[in-house]
N, C-alpha and C positions, 0 to 999 in steps of 0.2 A: 051636508058634509062639510062644507064650507062653513055652518054655523060650530062645529063640533070642532073643527081647526081652530076659530076663531076662540073657540073658550079654552082649549087647549094652551094655544098662545097666552091667553090671560093670565090662567092661572100655574103656567110654568114661567114666565118672564117676568108678568109685570108684579107678583109680590115681591118677587124674589131680588129686584134690586135694593127696593129700599131697606129688607129684612137685612140681605149680605152686608150694604154699607155699615146698618147699626151694630151689627153683629162683628166684623173688621175694625172699623173706623171708632165706633162711638165710646167704647170702653177703654180703648188700649190709653187715653190719657189721664184719667183716675189711676190706672194700674202703672204706669210709668211715673207718675208723681209721686206713690206711693213707695215702688223701688227706692226711687231715690232717695226719700227720707229717708227710710231704713238703711240705706246704705251711708248717709249721712249722720245717722244715731251711731253705725256700729264705730265708723271713723272717729266721732267724737267720744265714744266709750273709750277705746282703745287708747288715744293720743290721751285720755284722762288716767287711764289707768299707769301710761308711761311716766308720764310727768309726777305722776304719785309715788310711785317706785321709787325712781331714780331723783327723786329731791335733793338739794343741796346737804341737808340734813342728815339723811341716810347717808347718800355719798360718801361724803366727811367722816361719817362713824367709822364705815370699812376702809377707806381710803387712809386715813390718819392710824388706823391701828396696823394698817398693812403697812405703812410706809414704818412706823414706830419698830416694829420688828425685822423688816428689812434693814433698816439703819444701826439696831443695837445687833443682831444677830444671834438673839435670844427673848425667851420670855419675857426681861423687864422690858423691852423696847414696848410691850402692848401698854403699859403704864402709862409710860410717855405719849402714844398714841392716842391713848384714851384721854390723857389732857389735852391734846390738841384738838381731838374730835368734839371734847366738850367745850372749848373757846372758840374755833372757828365753827361748829357748827352747832351743837345742841342749846348751848345760852343765846345764840341769835334766834332759833327755833322759838325757845322759850318766850324771850324778850315781844316776837311777832304774836304768837298766840296769847297774850297777857294783852297788848292792846287792841287785837283783834277781838275780844273780851268786853273791851272798854267800847268797843266801838268805833274806834278810830280809821278801823278798815274793813272790809268785808271778807278777806281771807286772806293765806299765806301769800299771795302771789303780789297781793299789793300792787295792781295794776294802773295807778296813779303815779307815775314818777315823782311829781312834788311832794310825795309822802315818804320817799324813802330814805332820805336821808337822816335820819336821826338811827334807822337799821344799820346802817353803815356806819354811823358812827359809834354803836354798842359792839359791832364787831372788831371793830376798830382797835377799842377799848378791851375788848376781852381776848384777842389772839394776842395784844401788847401783854396783857399781864400774863397771859400762860406763858410766853416768849421769855419774859421777867424771869419766870417761876423755873422755867427750864433752864436758862442760864445759871441760875444760884443752884439748880439741883443737879447739874453737871449732865444734862440728857446728852444723847447722842448727837453729831451733828448734824447727821442726815434729818432727822423729827425738826429742830431747830430752824436749820435752813429752809425746809417746807414750811414752817409756820411763818417766818420772814417774805417767802414767798409771796401766800397767802395773805397775808398783810399790805404789802405793796401792789398785789391785783385789788384789794378794798379799796386802797386810795384811788388807784385810776377809776374805779367804778364808779364812787362817789364823783367825781371830778364828771366823767362823764355823762354822767345822770342826770347833772343840773342843767344837760341840753339835748339829752337824748338815751332813749329808754334800752340802753344796753342791756343784753339778757345777762341773768346773775347765772339761771340756772343753766345754759348754756357753760357759761365761764367755768364755774366750779365740774360741770360736768367736763370739762376738757382740761382743767388744771390737774385735777387728780389723777387721770389715766397719763398724763406727761409725768406728775412727780414721783408716781411709782414706775414710769417706764426708766426714772432716772436711777433710784433709789435701790430700784429690785431687778427688773429683767427689760428688755428692748421688747419683749414678748406683749408687756401690757399694753403697746401701742393698738395693738389689736382690741382695745376698748373703744378707742375712736368709733366704732361700731354702735359702740350703747351711747356716745357722747352726740352721734348722728340721728338715734333715734329720740333722742332727749330733745335735740333741735326740731326735728317734724314735729313733735307734740307741741313744741309752742307755737308754731307756726299756725297747725292744724286749730288751736284752738284760740287762736287770734290775740293771742298775747304779743306775739313781738313779729315782724318782720323777717326776711330772710334776713336783712342788712344785719339787724341787731342779732340773730343767733351766730351769724357767721364772724363780726367781730367780736362777741362775746367768747366765742372758741378759740379765737385766735389769742387774745388777751389772756384765758386760762392756758394756752400751751405757753404761752411767753414765761410762765412763774418756774420754769425749769428751769428757766437763764438763772435765777437763784443761785443755782449751784456752782455758775461759773466763776460767782465768789466764796461762796462757800468754803 
């Protein structure tokens, strides 16, 4: 009887300890790591989508068309808005892609701030040319003022970029919302939810710090001050 008791004890208690330990503790490490990796991958993928969809070229195309229409109050404003989008967004984006094709930088983000100065100069020249055409063509005051606000914003971006990598994407996302809020309706201020998403994506992807996107957002909002002089 004592032998049976000992056998039962060995079969029921002895092997169960290591087995239970292995089943409950051992596999949990790799599983947790896989879950963490999956979550990080989904976050990166979402951030990449947000930053690509709401990149400056796309926002300026939509924003300047809307600004031109609101400023003119009729469809002809769309033509002036298209000119603004071409000069402020499409031409600079085309230049970036051209330089990327030449191997000057890896992608449109140009993470090395020391290589960004030529881009800002192209933007200044392009917006300046577009503004001159608008003056000569009698464009609505609202779209011209918006162009001058973006030109001034670019000057500040160029200056700050010499010492600190302020976020251009955040600046543009903020500026488009601020300009539309002034020329069309204060309801556009809800667009800052989109701006917040852009800021999050830039930080999540490691392109900028929270301080850099915050500064960019503030600078973009300041473009609306151009209407104080318009």
